[in-house]
N, C-alpha and C positions, 0 to 999 in steps of 0.2 A: 886380703891379698898377701899381707906379711905372714899370716899363719900358713897359707898354702906354700909360700916360698920356703918357709922354715921347714915344713914337713918334707919337701922335696930334698932339701939340703941334708937333712938328718938321715933320710933313707940312703942317700949316697954315701954318707960318712959311715953308717952302720955296715953297709955292704963292703966297703974297703977295709974296715978295721976288724970285721968278723966278730963284733961284739954281740952279746946276748942281752935279752931283756929280763934276765932272771933276778936281778937284784936292784934295790934302790927304787926310787920314785921315777917313773917314766918322764914326768914333766921336768924333774931336776936334771936328768941325763940329757934330755933334749936341749935344755937351755945351756948346759955345759958344752955340748957339742956345737951348738950354734955360735957360742961365744968364741970358739976356737977357729971357726971358719974365717978366711980373709974377706974383707969388704968386697973385693972384686968378684969373688965367687957368689956372694949374696946378690950382687947386682945382676950377674949373669942369670941366676935362678929366677929372679923377679922378672927380668926381661923375657925369659922363656915363657913364663906364665902369662905375661901380658900379650906376647905374640900369639900364644895359643888362643886366648880369648879374642884377639883382633881377627884371627883367621875365621873364627865362627861368625863374627859380625859381617866380615867381607863375603862369606859364603851366602849369608842371608840376603845381603844387598844384591849379589849376583843373581840369585833366584828371582828377586823382585824385578830386576832389569829384564831378565829373560821373559817374564810374564808380560811386561809392558811391550817388549818387542813383538811377542806373538800377537798381542792385541792390535798394535799398529799395522802389522802385516795383514791382518784380517781387514782392517779399514781400508788399506791400500788396494787390496784385491776387490773390495766392493766398489771403490771409486773407479778402478780400471774397468770393471764390468759396466758401470754406468756410462763412462766415456765411450766405450765400444758401442753400446746401444745407441748413443746419440750420434756417433759417426755413421753407423749403419742407416739410421733414419735420415740423416742429411744426404747420404749417397743416394738413397731411394728417391728423395725429393728432387735432387738435381737430375737424376736419371729420368724421372717422369717428365720434368720440364724440358729436358733436352730432346726426348722423343717427340713431344708436342711441337717443339721448335723445328726439328728436322722435317716433320710432316708438313708444317706450314711452308717451309722453305722449298720442299719438293713440289708442292702444288704451285707455288709462285714461279718456280723455275721451269715448269712443264711447258714444252713448246706448244704454240697455238696451232691447231689444225685448221688449215684454210679450206674453204669450200672449193670444189672443183670448178675450173673455168668453164664458162658456157661454150657450147660448140660454135664453130665459125659460122654455121648457117643461121644461127639465131643469136646475134650479139646481144649482150645485156645492156640495160640502160646505163647511163653514165654514173648515176649514184650507186647502183649495185656493183658496177665494176670497181669503183673506188673503194667500196667496203670490202670486196673480196680480195683485192690486191692482185699482184701479177700471178699468172697461172704457174710460173716456174720458180716461185720463191724458194730459195735454197733452205735446207734444214740448218738449224743452229750449229755452228762449228763446235768441235770438241773443246773441252776445257784446256787452256794453255798450261804449260808447266808452272808459270808464275801463279796461276789461280790454284793449281793443285798444292803448291807450296804454302800459299796463304791458308788454304783450308786445313792442311795438316798442322800448321802452327797454331791455328785457332783451336782445333780440337785438342791438341796437346795441352794448351793452357786451360781449356774448359775441363779437361779430365782431372786436373789437379783440384779444381773446385768441386767436382763431382765426388772425388775421394775424400772430401772434407779437409784438404790441405790448403786452407784459406791463406795462410801466411805465405805460401809459395805461389799460390794462384794470382795474388794481387800483382806482384812484380812481373809475372809472366804475361798477364793481360795488358799491363802498362807497356811492356816492351812490344807486344803485338800492335797496340794502337799507335805507338810511335813509328813503327815500320810500315803500317798500312792505315794511314789516317783517313783514307777515302776508299777503303776496300769493300769487298762484298760482305764481309763479316764485321765491319766496324761498329755498326749499331748494336749488334748482338754482343760484341766484346765490351762495349760501353755499358750495356745493361748488366752483364755479369760482373764487371768490375764494381759497379755501383752496388750490386747485390752482395758482393763479398764484403764491402765496407759496411753495408747495412747489417749483415749477420755478425760482424765484429763489433757492432754498436758504435762505429765511427760515423755518427750521423751527419756531421758537417761535410765530410768528404763524400759520403754516399749521396747527399743532397746535391753537391756540385756535379757529380757524374751523371745522376739521373736528369738534372736540369740541362746538362750539355746534350744529352740524347734527345730530350724534348725540343730543344732549340735548333739542333743541327740536323735531326732526322725525323721530321714530322710525319713522313710517309712510312716509317718503319712499323712492322707489326709489333714492335716492342713499345711503341709510343704510349698506348693506353696503360700498359703495366707500369711503365716508368712514371706516368702521371699519378697513378694510384699510390705508388711508393713515395712520391713526393708528399702527398697528403699524409701518409703514415708517418713519415719522418717529422713533419711539422707537429704532428700529434705527440710523438715521442719527445720532442724538444719543447713541448708545452706551448708551442705557437698556435694556439687553438683557433684564432681568427683566420690565419693563413690555411690551416688544415681544413677548416670548414669550407673555405672558398674553393680550394682545390678539389675536395671530395664532391662538392656540389657540381663542379664542372664535369668530373668523371661521370657522376650519376646522370646528368642531363645529356652528355655527349655520347654515352655508350649505353643506352637503355636496353634492357633485356640481355646484356652480356654478363659474363662472370665478374669482370672488373666493376661493372655498374652495380651488381648485387653486393660486392664487397664494400664498395664506397657507401652504399645505403646502410649496410650493417654497421660500419664504423661511425657514421653520422648518428645512428640510433644509440649507439653506445655512448657517444659524447653527450647526447641529449639526456640520457639517464644519469650520467656522471655530473651533469650540470656545468659542463665546460664549453 
């Protein structure tokens, strides 16, 4: 480092003095010129050399950082693609479930077509007349504004879940249940609220919501699915005795159904795992 600085200083001195290298020893002249330079000038020359080398090191470090940033960006893009695929799969799952739910609800809400009343000349027996009902039974009234509002609020909360926005769906479903504790969609909202907690792996809260549905809405078409999920949650929480008891109940109570087959499958899995 000292040799480089000396050479730089000597070059500057030779340029200003207009000296030539025609006579004497180059080494002796260099030393003589160097000894005549002030200490401050030597320090400035050394600092310039050090700064020059430091810039080179900094440039190398910058190139390395740029390479690392490019690598991290590539990893971020891969993760974003994976998250997008998972969200699309989740939306498809909830969409399929909702279509099934709406089909079941439509069948349940369909008006019952009553048989025509017998003619006056041939009155029906008392039992037949009671089964048929009055001949002029009115059609079901149109949905009230309150029922339409309840339906739209339920669908709005469910849409959040269908879009994979679980964090937003949970409070929306909770607000719906607080507003309509005994509404037409209460059991469904309870089920999807529990499902949202289940997907988030908040198993204790999911268990509480599924259990509430089973206890308060035993006639709901969500009853069997909620009971199956209770068995699943006990399995995830390693409460294997409770899980086996619930799954056996589903298997025996709903033979030949989809939930019955799923319960049988999980019981077989537990048998193979020895739990």
